[in-house]
Backbone as a chain_set.jsonl record, in Angstrom:
{"seq": "XXXXXXXXXXXXXXXXXXXXXXXXXXXXXXXXXXXXXXXXXXXXXXXXXXXXXXXXXXXXXXXXXXXXXXXXXXXXXXXXXXXXXXXXXXXXXXXXXXXXXXXXXXXXXXXXXXXXXXXXXXXXXXXXXXXXXXXXXXXXXX", "coords": {"N": [[-41.098, -67.481, 76.348], [-40.131, -64.913, 75.955], [-39.658, -62.22, 78.031], [-41.702, -60.025, 79.911], [-40.513, -57.614, 80.163], [-38.835, -57.548, 78.014], [-40.655, -57.518, 75.933], [-41.88, -55.104, 76.422], [-39.736, -53.445, 76.015], [-39.317, -53.892, 73.297], [-41.722, -52.823, 72.243], [-41.376, -50.2, 72.993], [-39.053, -49.548, 71.503], [-40.086, -49.885, 68.928], [-42.059, -47.891, 68.848], [-40.48, -45.638, 69.149], [-38.96, -45.845, 66.867], [-40.974, -45.461, 64.94], [-41.625, -42.849, 65.479], [-39.275, -41.485, 64.833], [-38.669, -42.17, 62.245], [-39.746, -41.441, 58.945], [-42.924, -41.926, 57.388], [-43.827, -44.051, 54.668], [-45.356, -42.602, 52.814], [-44.621, -39.989, 53.499], [-41.95, -40.09, 52.809], [-42.088, -40.515, 50.009], [-43.37, -38.156, 49.255], [-41.389, -36.329, 49.996], [-39.315, -37.082, 48.232], [-40.604, -36.502, 45.792], [-40.86, -33.709, 46.035], [-38.168, -33.039, 46.095], [-37.308, -33.934, 43.563], [-38.997, -32.363, 41.983], [-38.167, -29.766, 42.709], [-35.573, -29.908, 41.752], [-36.109, -30.255, 39.046], [-37.344, -27.802, 38.477], [-35.245, -26.05, 39.005], [-33.467, -26.965, 37.051], [-34.954, -26.33, 34.772], [-34.921, -23.52, 34.938], [-32.169, -22.996, 34.708], [-31.739, -24.034, 32.158], [-33.37, -22.328, 30.652], [-31.995, -19.929, 31.094], [-29.594, -20.575, 29.85], [-30.49, -20.835, 27.206], [-31.271, -18.203, 26.754], [-28.791, -16.884, 26.94], [-27.541, -18.135, 24.778], [-29.145, -17.22, 22.649], [-28.574, -14.476, 22.816], [-25.842, -14.516, 22.231], [-25.92, -15.586, 19.647], [-27.27, -13.524, 18.335], [-25.38, -11.475, 18.663], [-23.198, -12.525, 17.195], [-24.364, -12.595, 14.67], [-24.742, -9.844, 14.197], [-22.062, -9.032, 14.177], [-21.141, -10.472, 11.953], [-22.645, -9.277, 9.919], [-21.648, -6.667, 10.079], [-18.96, -7.157, 9.412], [-19.234, -8.141, 6.789], [-20.287, -5.877, 5.576], [-18.158, -4.091, 5.935], [-16.141, -5.418, 4.448], [-17.352, -5.301, 1.939], [-17.395, -2.514, 1.517], [-14.649, -2.052, 1.577], [-13.836, -3.557, -0.649], [-15.138, -2.113, -2.673], [-13.795, 0.327, -2.409], [-11.139, -0.417, -3.022], [-11.491, -1.273, -5.662], [-12.319, 1.129, -6.812], [-10.013, 2.695, -6.409], [-8.172, 1.206, -7.923], [-9.289, 1.451, -10.479], [-9.075, 4.215, -10.787], [-6.271, 4.526, -10.736], [-5.65, 3.058, -13.007], [-6.859, 4.606, -14.987], [-5.318, 6.936, -14.67], [-2.83, 5.933, -15.403], [-3.295, 5.285, -18.086], [-3.785, 7.852, -19.076], [-1.296, 9.016, -18.595], [0.305, 7.435, -20.238], [-0.753, 8.145, -22.726], [-0.1, 10.876, -22.786], [2.677, 10.668, -22.703], [3.071, 9.35, -25.097], [2.285, 11.372, -26.847], [4.262, 13.26, -26.271], [6.446, 11.819, -27.112], [5.894, 11.591, -29.832], [5.973, 14.298, -30.446], [8.622, 14.856, -29.843], [9.881, 13.234, -31.731], [9.016, 14.538, -34.027], [10.273, 16.98, -33.644], [12.969, 16.223, -33.755], [13.058, 15.333, -36.366], [12.515, 17.751, -37.664], [14.781, 19.223, -36.935], [16.671, 17.708, -38.257], [15.983, 18.238, -40.921], [16.54, 20.994, -41.014], [19.28, 20.968, -40.58], [20.054, 19.545, -42.826], [19.218, 21.289, -44.855], [20.908, 23.413, -44.208], [23.373, 22.201, -44.666], [23.176, 21.8, -47.436], [23.023, 24.439, -48.308], [25.47, 25.352, -47.364], [27.193, 23.762, -48.848], [26.621, 24.826, -51.322], [27.486, 27.493, -50.973], [30.154, 27.026, -50.514], [30.958, 26.157, -53.002], [30.533, 28.523, -54.424], [32.344, 30.21, -53.132], [34.747, 28.963, -53.828], [34.649, 29.299, -56.56], [34.795, 32.087, -56.66], [37.289, 32.514, -55.555], [38.873, 31.312, -57.489], [38.267, 32.955, -59.596], [39.209, 35.355, -58.602], [41.871, 34.744, -58.293], [42.544, 34.414, -60.954], [42.141, 36.948, -61.906], [43.963, 38.456, -60.454], [46.274, 37.265, -61.303], [46.463, 38.071, -63.883], [47.059, 40.673, -63.821]], "CA": [[-39.813, -67.205, 76.454], [-39.749, -63.525, 76.136], [-40.169, -61.673, 79.274], [-42.529, -58.843, 79.748], [-39.585, -56.498, 80.01], [-38.337, -57.563, 76.634], [-41.772, -57.111, 75.075], [-42.043, -53.673, 76.628], [-38.601, -52.8, 75.338], [-39.591, -53.993, 71.859], [-42.765, -51.842, 71.949], [-40.76, -48.879, 73.117], [-38.169, -49.384, 70.339], [-40.94, -49.732, 67.746], [-42.676, -46.563, 68.917], [-39.422, -44.661, 68.904], [-38.639, -45.977, 65.435], [-42.08, -44.861, 64.206], [-41.556, -41.406, 65.669], [-38.087, -40.913, 64.209], [-38.616, -42.471, 60.814], [-40.911, -40.972, 58.211], [-43.728, -42.958, 56.766], [-43.579, -44.232, 53.234], [-46.022, -41.474, 52.174], [-43.784, -38.819, 53.716], [-40.733, -40.274, 52.018], [-42.426, -40.296, 48.596], [-43.617, -36.718, 49.098], [-40.081, -35.683, 50.061], [-38.622, -37.347, 46.961], [-41.284, -35.748, 44.742], [-40.46, -32.305, 46.186], [-36.767, -32.94, 45.717], [-37.24, -34.05, 42.099], [-39.667, -31.178, 41.436], [-37.267, -28.624, 42.889], [-34.46, -30.116, 40.834], [-36.599, -29.982, 37.686], [-37.545, -26.353, 38.362], [-33.905, -25.45, 38.906], [-32.943, -27.336, 35.741], [-35.672, -25.523, 33.769], [-34.419, -22.148, 35.011], [-30.82, -22.981, 34.141], [-31.871, -24.257, 30.722], [-33.901, -21.086, 30.08], [-30.891, -18.962, 31.125], [-28.644, -20.977, 28.808], [-31.101, -20.474, 25.921], [-31.199, -16.743, 26.632], [-27.394, -16.556, 26.614], [-27.282, -18.602, 23.414], [-29.805, -16.283, 21.731], [-27.798, -13.233, 22.829], [-24.603, -14.785, 21.51], [-26.267, -15.725, 18.225], [-27.567, -12.175, 17.849], [-24.102, -10.755, 18.593], [-22.43, -13.073, 16.068], [-25.029, -12.144, 13.44], [-24.407, -8.423, 14.002], [-20.644, -8.981, 13.801], [-21.021, -10.961, 10.576], [-23.176, -8.236, 9.037], [-20.689, -5.558, 10.073], [-17.773, -7.593, 8.661], [-19.579, -8.196, 5.37], [-20.411, -4.49, 5.102], [-16.804, -3.55, 5.864], [-15.451, -6.025, 3.302], [-17.959, -4.745, 0.727], [-16.884, -1.149, 1.361], [-13.227, -2.152, 1.239], [-13.753, -4.03, -2.043], [-15.509, -0.983, -3.524], [-12.714, 1.31, -2.351], [-9.994, -0.942, -3.769], [-11.863, -1.231, -7.08], [-12.303, 2.541, -7.208], [-8.613, 3.118, -6.479], [-7.548, 0.523, -9.054], [-9.785, 2.073, -11.705], [-8.467, 5.551, -10.868], [-4.868, 4.369, -11.124], [-5.627, 2.588, -14.393], [-7.137, 5.785, -15.819], [-4.138, 7.8, -14.601], [-1.782, 5.294, -16.195], [-3.644, 5.457, -19.5], [-3.578, 9.262, -19.419], [0.158, 9.241, -18.635], [0.814, 6.791, -21.461], [-1.165, 8.961, -23.877], [0.719, 12.093, -22.766], [4.032, 10.264, -23.07], [3.037, 9.078, -26.538], [2.277, 12.667, -27.537], [5.595, 13.851, -26.122], [7.339, 11.051, -27.962], [5.634, 12.025, -31.213], [6.452, 15.664, -30.544], [10.084, 14.765, -29.867], [10.266, 12.691, -33.044], [8.801, 15.611, -35.012], [11.313, 17.99, -33.441], [14.232, 15.68, -34.281], [12.942, 15.352, -37.832], [12.635, 19.149, -38.083], [16.192, 19.595, -36.826], [17.401, 17.03, -39.335], [15.723, 18.999, -42.163], [17.275, 22.26, -40.927], [20.699, 20.676, -40.798], [20.23, 19.15, -44.221], [19.149, 22.544, -45.633], [22.121, 24.15, -43.915], [24.44, 21.527, -45.389], [23.049, 22.079, -48.871], [23.41, 25.837, -48.541], [26.891, 25.456, -47.111], [27.863, 23.214, -50.022], [26.46, 25.827, -52.383], [28.361, 28.614, -50.642], [31.542, 26.587, -50.692], [31.216, 26.178, -54.436], [30.619, 29.929, -54.813], [33.598, 30.743, -52.603], [35.82, 28.404, -54.649], [34.587, 29.976, -57.861], [35.274, 33.46, -56.472], [38.729, 32.446, -55.358], [39.474, 31.051, -58.787], [38.153, 34.168, -60.401], [40.094, 36.337, -57.993], [43.24, 34.343, -58.629], [42.751, 34.676, -62.376], [42.229, 38.401, -62.088], [45.222, 38.924, -59.858], [47.367, 36.72, -62.069], [46.516, 38.841, -65.122], [47.488, 42.046, -63.551]], "C": [[-39.39, -65.787, 76.522], [-40.369, -63.009, 77.432], [-40.956, -60.421, 78.985], [-41.62, -57.637, 79.548], [-39.072, -56.411, 78.582], [-39.445, -57.102, 75.685], [-41.964, -55.615, 75.204], [-40.918, -52.915, 75.908], [-38.819, -52.801, 73.828], [-40.653, -52.98, 71.455], [-42.177, -50.439, 71.981], [-39.861, -48.579, 71.915], [-38.985, -49.143, 69.073], [-41.576, -48.352, 67.724], [-41.64, -45.468, 68.611], [-39.03, -44.681, 67.424], [-39.708, -45.287, 64.601], [-42.034, -43.344, 64.316], [-40.397, -40.805, 64.876], [-38.026, -41.174, 62.719], [-39.915, -42.059, 60.153], [-41.653, -42.148, 57.607], [-43.389, -43.025, 55.293], [-44.191, -43.052, 52.468], [-45.157, -40.223, 52.321], [-42.505, -38.9, 52.885], [-40.98, -40.003, 50.538], [-42.658, -38.811, 48.332], [-42.301, -35.942, 49.112], [-39.324, -35.86, 48.745], [-39.267, -36.583, 45.814], [-40.922, -34.275, 44.812], [-39.023, -32.099, 45.712], [-36.612, -32.993, 44.199], [-37.877, -32.825, 41.452], [-38.792, -29.946, 41.541], [-36.097, -28.718, 41.909], [-34.887, -29.821, 39.395], [-36.799, -28.491, 37.474], [-36.205, -25.641, 38.194], [-33.304, -25.737, 37.53], [-33.624, -26.52, 34.638], [-35.163, -24.09, 33.752], [-33.025, -22.039, 34.391], [-30.856, -23.173, 32.63], [-32.395, -23.006, 30.025], [-32.809, -20.013, 30.038], [-29.875, -19.286, 30.037], [-29.187, -20.633, 27.427], [-31.034, -18.971, 25.701], [-29.789, -16.317, 26.258], [-27.062, -16.97, 25.181], [-27.905, -17.649, 22.403], [-29.055, -14.958, 21.663], [-26.508, -13.399, 22.036], [-24.859, -14.897, 20.013], [-26.547, -14.358, 17.61], [-26.275, -11.373, 17.679], [-23.273, -11.22, 17.394], [-23.043, -12.622, 14.746], [-24.718, -10.684, 13.152], [-22.952, -8.271, 13.562], [-20.446, -9.425, 12.354], [-21.51, -9.902, 9.591], [-22.209, -7.065, 8.936], [-19.451, -5.92, 9.263], [-18.06, -7.633, 7.17], [-19.711, -6.791, 4.793], [-19.028, -3.863, 4.946], [-16.063, -4.098, 4.652], [-16.025, -5.503, 1.983], [-17.452, -3.34, 0.46], [-15.413, -1.162, 0.966], [-13.047, -2.585, -0.208], [-14.087, -2.886, -3.004], [-14.394, 0.056, -3.567], [-11.504, 0.852, -3.167], [-10.277, -0.902, -5.271], [-11.8, 0.198, -7.603], [-10.867, 3.042, -7.36], [-7.909, 2.495, -7.683], [-7.98, 1.166, -10.365], [-9.181, 3.466, -11.896], [-7.017, 5.476, -11.306], [-4.741, 3.914, -12.572], [-5.874, 3.763, -15.34], [-5.948, 6.737, -15.834], [-3.009, 7.249, -15.457], [-2.056, 5.457, -17.689], [-3.415, 6.889, -19.939], [-2.086, 9.569, -19.516], [0.766, 8.629, -19.889], [0.454, 7.604, -22.691], [-0.312, 10.233, -23.953], [2.155, 11.775, -23.174], [4.112, 9.979, -24.568], [3.037, 10.376, -27.334], [3.64, 13.342, -27.454], [6.592, 13.142, -27.023], [7.159, 11.462, -29.418], [6.163, 13.433, -31.414], [7.972, 15.682, -30.625], [10.563, 14.24, -31.22], [10.098, 13.77, -34.12], [9.892, 16.666, -34.895], [12.651, 17.509, -33.986], [14.211, 15.703, -35.802], [13.096, 16.771, -38.374], [14.094, 19.609, -38.018], [17.023, 18.939, -37.928], [17.197, 17.775, -40.652], [16.507, 20.309, -42.165], [18.751, 22.025, -41.2], [20.971, 20.285, -42.254], [20.186, 20.387, -45.126], [20.425, 23.352, -45.436], [23.305, 23.547, -44.665], [24.389, 21.86, -46.883], [23.44, 23.526, -49.172], [24.922, 26.017, -48.365], [27.67, 24.907, -48.299], [27.781, 24.206, -51.182], [27.371, 27.02, -52.157], [29.824, 28.239, -50.853], [31.903, 26.611, -52.176], [31.36, 27.615, -54.919], [31.943, 30.543, -54.353], [34.764, 30.225, -53.457], [35.834, 29.088, -56.023], [35.121, 31.386, -57.741], [36.788, 33.473, -56.284], [39.439, 32.21, -56.694], [39.427, 32.289, -59.65], [39.099, 35.243, -59.893], [41.544, 36.001, -58.339], [43.513, 34.632, -60.093], [42.908, 36.155, -62.611], [43.581, 38.912, -61.548], [46.405, 38.387, -60.659], [47.5, 37.524, -63.374], [47.006, 40.238, -64.866], [48.925, 42.133, -63.479]], "O": [[-38.353, -65.485, 77.112], [-41.482, -63.37, 77.815], [-40.856, -59.842, 77.903], [-41.974, -56.723, 78.803], [-38.901, -55.325, 78.028], [-39.179, -56.368, 74.734], [-42.187, -54.928, 74.208], [-41.146, -51.881, 75.28], [-38.533, -51.808, 73.159], [-40.507, -52.331, 70.419], [-42.447, -49.609, 71.113], [-39.905, -47.476, 71.369], [-38.627, -48.305, 68.246], [-41.623, -47.712, 66.673], [-41.923, -44.505, 67.898], [-38.8, -43.633, 66.82], [-39.378, -44.59, 63.642], [-42.362, -42.636, 63.364], [-40.535, -39.721, 64.307], [-37.362, -40.427, 62.0], [-41.009, -42.273, 60.674], [-41.085, -43.21, 57.353], [-42.73, -42.135, 54.754], [-43.559, -42.554, 51.537], [-44.983, -39.478, 51.357], [-42.044, -37.901, 52.333], [-40.177, -39.338, 49.885], [-42.207, -38.272, 47.322], [-42.119, -35.008, 48.332], [-38.761, -34.904, 48.211], [-38.562, -36.066, 44.948], [-40.7, -33.643, 43.779], [-38.707, -31.127, 45.027], [-35.876, -32.197, 43.616], [-37.348, -32.303, 40.47], [-38.679, -29.171, 40.591], [-35.689, -27.719, 41.315], [-34.139, -29.22, 38.624], [-36.463, -27.965, 36.413], [-36.054, -24.753, 37.356], [-32.703, -24.856, 36.915], [-32.974, -26.075, 33.693], [-34.989, -23.503, 32.684], [-32.741, -21.104, 33.642], [-30.086, -22.544, 31.905], [-31.93, -22.655, 28.94], [-32.705, -19.272, 29.061], [-29.355, -18.385, 29.379], [-28.433, -20.187, 26.562], [-30.77, -18.514, 24.588], [-29.603, -15.489, 25.366], [-26.381, -16.24, 24.46], [-27.27, -17.303, 21.406], [-28.912, -14.378, 20.587], [-26.131, -12.52, 21.26], [-24.098, -14.361, 19.206], [-26.11, -14.07, 16.496], [-26.095, -10.679, 16.678], [-22.713, -10.401, 16.665], [-22.318, -12.302, 13.804], [-24.46, -10.316, 12.006], [-22.648, -7.472, 12.677], [-19.669, -8.818, 11.616], [-20.879, -9.657, 8.564], [-21.975, -6.533, 7.851], [-18.942, -5.092, 8.508], [-17.23, -7.208, 6.367], [-19.299, -6.538, 3.66], [-18.754, -3.187, 3.955], [-15.431, -3.344, 3.912], [-15.285, -5.285, 1.024], [-17.117, -2.999, -0.675], [-14.983, -0.377, 0.121], [-12.199, -2.044, -0.917], [-13.415, -2.704, -4.019], [-14.082, 0.599, -4.627], [-10.918, 1.637, -3.913], [-9.405, -0.538, -6.06], [-11.294, 0.449, -8.696], [-10.546, 3.733, -8.327], [-7.144, 3.164, -8.378], [-7.16, 1.401, -11.253], [-8.821, 3.853, -13.008], [-6.575, 6.26, -12.145], [-3.828, 4.335, -13.282], [-5.197, 3.906, -16.358], [-5.602, 7.285, -16.881], [-2.317, 7.996, -16.148], [-1.14, 5.736, -18.463], [-2.913, 7.133, -21.037], [-1.656, 10.296, -20.412], [1.634, 9.227, -20.524], [1.268, 7.74, -23.604], [0.142, 10.625, -25.028], [2.774, 12.54, -23.913], [5.096, 10.321, -25.224], [3.699, 10.479, -28.367], [4.12, 13.92, -28.429], [7.468, 13.769, -27.62], [8.132, 11.656, -30.147], [6.747, 13.729, -32.457], [8.543, 16.449, -31.401], [11.534, 14.746, -31.782], [10.935, 13.898, -35.014], [10.38, 17.185, -35.898], [13.388, 18.279, -34.603], [15.203, 16.043, -36.447], [13.726, 16.981, -39.41], [14.583, 20.292, -38.918], [17.956, 19.54, -38.461], [18.144, 17.927, -41.423], [17.072, 20.696, -43.187], [19.39, 22.769, -41.944], [21.995, 20.656, -42.829], [20.998, 20.527, -46.041], [20.962, 23.911, -46.392], [24.133, 24.266, -45.225], [25.407, 22.157, -47.507], [24.107, 23.801, -50.169], [25.565, 26.744, -49.123], [28.672, 25.487, -48.718], [28.744, 24.397, -51.924], [27.978, 27.506, -53.111], [30.624, 29.052, -51.316], [32.997, 27.026, -52.559], [32.228, 27.899, -55.746], [32.58, 31.297, -55.089], [35.677, 30.988, -53.771], [36.892, 29.407, -56.566], [35.835, 31.847, -58.631], [37.477, 34.351, -56.802], [40.464, 32.825, -56.988], [40.389, 32.636, -60.336], [39.718, 35.957, -60.682], [42.34, 36.891, -58.642], [44.616, 35.056, -60.439], [43.724, 36.573, -63.432], [44.235, 39.735, -62.19], [47.458, 39.026, -60.68], [48.607, 37.623, -63.905], [47.355, 40.909, -65.837], [49.467, 43.216, -63.258]]}, "num_chains": 1, "name": "protein.A"}
């Protein structure tokens, strides 16, 4: 039932198909190359990502160390300033206490002077009154 022309056409189509289509071996080799190339590319990208991660980790570690050092220095400075201010405050309080004691002593001294002055004044007043009485008695007898 098939004619020779049809058989020839079928042979021609088969030969053309064989020429244009790769063999199974060629296809497998192509897929292996494609997968291998993809794996190599993936390995390179993964290695680059690890390198970037290591660089970032190193940078973060340096930043953390610098921050901890800065905070330590700041804490020391604040403590030093606080201690200095505390010492200054204690010295000021001591000086104020001495001034207060000195002022109290001065007020007490002034009170004694005034009291002595009062006592002398009272004594003088009595003498003046006695002299006036004596003077009045003398002038009245004349």
